[in-house]
N, C-alpha and C positions, 0 to 999 in steps of 0.2 A: 683601881674601883673595882666595886663587888662585882661578881659576874651576874647578878641580879641587877645591875645598874642602879646609876645614882651620878652625883659629882664628883670629879676624878679629883683626887687628892695627892697634891706635891710631892712628891719625897726627894727631889734637887732640882739646882736651877743651875742654868748654863753648861748642860749636859750636850757635847756635841759625841755622836754615836758615827763610829767608823763603816762602811760598807759590811764588814763584819758581822757587823748587828751589836745584837744582846742577850743576854740569857738570864734565867733566874733562877733559883731554888726553895726550899720552905722560909727561907728567912731575906736574904739578899738579892738585889738588881746586880749585874754584872757587865758590864761594855769596854767594845775595844775602843777611844778616841782616836782622832784624826791623826795624833801625834806618834802614834805607835804605842800606847798606854791601854795598860789593862786598869779597871778600876771596879770599886765594888763601893755601894750605899746599902743600909738597912731599908727593907722592903715598908716599914714604919717611918722611914726617914731618918735625918738625920748628916753627919759630915761624909763627904766621901773619902774614901781611902783608895790610894792609888795604889797598888797591888803590884804593876809593873811599872818605872815610870816609862818618861816618855822618851823613844827609842828612834833619832832624825835617820831619815828615811826606810825606814819600813814601815809595811802593812801588813796589818793582822788580816787574813783570807780564811778565819775560820775560830769561832770560838764555843766551849762547850763545858758543863760542869759537872761534877760527880759530889759526893758527898764528902770529899777533903778536900780537892781541889780543880782550879780553872783553868782547862787548857787553851792553849791560844795558838797558833800557825803562822809563821813570817810567810809572804807570798813571796816569790823568786819571779813573777810576771816581770815581763821586760813589755814597754811600750815601743817599739821604733819609728819612729817616724818615716814619711816616703822621702827618700833618697839620704836615712843617717843609715850607720852599720846595722848592720841586720843586730835581731839578740844575741847572745852566746848560747851555742847547746848546756840545757840546762847539766846543772852537776848535784849529783846525791846530796851535798851539801845544802844548796841554794836554800830549802823547806824545814825548817824542823817545825816538829811540834815540841810545844813545850806544858810543863802545869806550872802553876805556883799554889802552894797552899793558899788556903778560902784566909785562914786566920795572920796571911801575911807570910814575909820569909823570899830565900830563895828560888827564884826560876830554873830551873832544870829541863834540859832537852832529855824527851820520850823518845823520837824515835827521829830521822832525816829520810827524805826522799825529792823527787826532782821537783815539783810542784801541787802545793797541797792548796785545794780551796773547797773547806767545807768540811767540818769535823763533827765525830761524834761520839761521845762515850758510855759506856754502859756499867762500868766498875769492874769489868774482865778487860776489856776493848777499847785500844781508840782504833775508831776508821774515818774514811776521809777519800775522799774525789782525788784523783791525777787526769788533771782535764788531756794530759797527753795518750793516754789508753787504758785507764783501768779505776777500777772502784777497789781501795786495801785497807788492809787490817794490821795492826800489830799487837801482841800483850803486852798488858801493861805491868806487868809482872815485874818487868828488868826495873831498876832503879840507877842506875848508871849510862843511861844514855844509848844502850846497845842494844835497844828491841830492832826484832827485823821487818823492814816490810815485808807484807805478804800480800799478794794477785787475790781480791775474790772475786772478779769478774772483771774479764777483758771488756774494755769499752771505751772503743775512742772518739764516743759523742758524749760520753758523761759529764753535764755540767754544773748542776741544781744536787746537792744532798750533801750528806746522806743523813737517814732519819731510819730513826730503829723502834722498831717493837719489838715483844716479848725475843721472841725467834724469827726475827726476819731484817734486812737492811735493803731500804730501797733507797732512787735516785731518781733524777731526770735524765733522760738521755735524748736528746734533741724535743721530740714532742709527744714523748713515751715516757710514762712512769714505769721504772723495772722493778724488781727484786729479787733476793737471794737469800736463801739462808743464812743466819749467822755460824762462824766455824764452833766446832766441838770442843 
């Protein structure tokens, strides 16, 4: 729908969006499906393109886009019910942040971490919330999945975000909105 308002225009039907939500760029709308798929449709409408097929048992826990790639994070969240065995200790391989070319192609790992919850990209770095203890970032310069996770801010109550501006990274911590300067 145009910003000035009018009647909404349908661009796709039967779309079921996961809690990771959706993002858009100047030409396409992207979303994570409940089945772990990553999908694209032109903002003008048309057929849905599946960029990453369904991945049984996988939950997408973050979605971002830049001029070249759609980035997504698989969750390592474990919800142990009362009386069930507790969740395993997180492992660095538990939550990969991956990317797939907007035009389609193979998905590749950018970086792995314990538990990724929400991601953002700025063309230079990828940022995410590690709800265990911090706000983190990694350089996008590495194309072989060997990027290193760096701590941007220690925060054991970080739970929503990140959101980027030109020079800062914002996130929600409990009932506060916090920010820190981007790495140089």
